Steps between C-alpha positions, in 0.01 A plus 500: 500500500624848418657719766491879537798655322659842540604705198768333290734797549555403864695193392780720365505758780761442771407568859663811645804402706542698821844559642651217700418525872774502762506352847602843627312783326805722540671271249220512244650687205272347239186715485610867492331558834576797721702377801368777727187468718190703413542875498394701808123518538427218258417228753279728710306633202458157346400338829230763549318344205482157659185582697304544176621206292137384493447780246599504135790734423466824308476375139649818360796522742386860522723645770818360349400614154444852628831501690693390192314749283609783730861377492515474123287796396258267323140406576374184667356371172857444378554216752394134507587281799556129543672242718846599388591660169509153343126459551443834329714380210294180471183710490646736239592213269160341554339828401715571196607164356326204348602186311772574245580850623870561561677637807862608457742496792870458575631164615609416753270727695231457767406133521125570519490669158464182292232365733301824483528503120406136449184499714287716266636303203741769387843429351830590666759668279822481701785729399840399642678739731819663379837357601506742795162368621293801388183537296573506128244769419577524125449124470181523704369773271585285198307210655172695500256379234140572412404234759684668789272631772739559793872553562644440849802704614643401840723772644706421699487161335420204724716288534804670342478851651578760227267790429349622174627850430255781424665601173493145367140459615390813313669374184321170550161667548545685171493157332202360691159528333260711704253210541759278675512521879845537654519387864785650704547264794660702782483250786849608616466873432603615848847342467591683179773762532592558135355834379501366144235238584158527341241627747158345472308815585682692228440214255125551553526791258442220249130408522575132431733455801403313817720510812509217757612553859486304825520529877664155522864597452632826646196546728529147636135397464561183300277299731201732458504525120430855385595612151359739247507635148508861385352574160266733320146458638355312204776238524465487878129431465572197280742361759255554783233302315733201476615508863319281755284710733613560858855389423685738731398462863438801723782369718739514202374845400556632853854358501576665166369836621708476818804414288452813293500701823839353600691644206804614700557157651436335162768718342753400769430132450518519123829689518644231726398230249646701212825530695502123558430443131801713406719332761406147395538584131847643557607198707377251240665689217825506695478119510468503121125456458324662204228686692284738295402839641194437714254773588275276709533317832682201351808410297535264204769242437491375137606143575313318226501124539678521837219703661342209685844386619572846642163508676586175676851617582387811689256320731372568766443819302196468275555668162304487174654300214378539142632324190701812414628602841433554868314790657598587856286734709671744736446422867666610823880547494574167672307304237661704223844430647423129496405528133830673421695229683311212332539662158875527555514134600308401186755675282784342696346159426565553132235727351675654197322838510 
């Protein structure tokens, strides 16, 4: 008797691995979450929507789209919304890629990229990072073929932290065919302090650029899932068609709007995390660690085959090991101090550096 079978491609797609949980959330440094509570006004505005959860949410996320349009000088038809920027990326690739189409991206980069590429039957073309953990844009340009539909550029790069510089990006775009979409993933935009970094809004001067942003990181709304794309209206329309309807709840939209209204407090919190990032980076480098310049809310330790061992060593801290290294999210100073102490102990136990 035959059984129902899903598409064959699912057999080769790994499940997304969330960051390891911690018994004490203050020690969870594995998921790039914001350690601060919701911004002022967020809980009240979100809770006000609870008395109408019997109603479907606004399918167009209209109020948030208008608010972002006013902030950016664009129009609401430049924005598409989903449950986190990753869901918008999945919709974009569904809309633009089919079996055999190629998607070029740096590796290692965001863990969801290969899953999002594989689901529509497209082919991942992974271009290794440079020795200093950056995008190799000339190599990525050389990897584009007549089958390439999309290129993904993660800046700052998750999990390693470096930015893509504007000058290098413009040189790269000069080599990209006009029919290839280039996605600038700016999930960690608010933590960038380098004026040389590419800016997504400026990159939109190229009609084939799509920018991804999220409220999950700096704004601290990871649990409500609000992300969006910015692109020229005809591209935005294609993404909207591929997104599930009613994805963003009215509760999540209200929280995002309230977060936008708390800009001063957001800036203070982000600056404190940037200061912790710089402090932790300096302390780890003083111990002898090779820590690349991070422009996000995490640091990267390129530990290679000893990554899993390090992750066990620093418990009860929960960090995120990969085959190439360990990503550590910035938390409150006490948790960061514990990381610094455990990292020093790991080196003292014989790690050669």
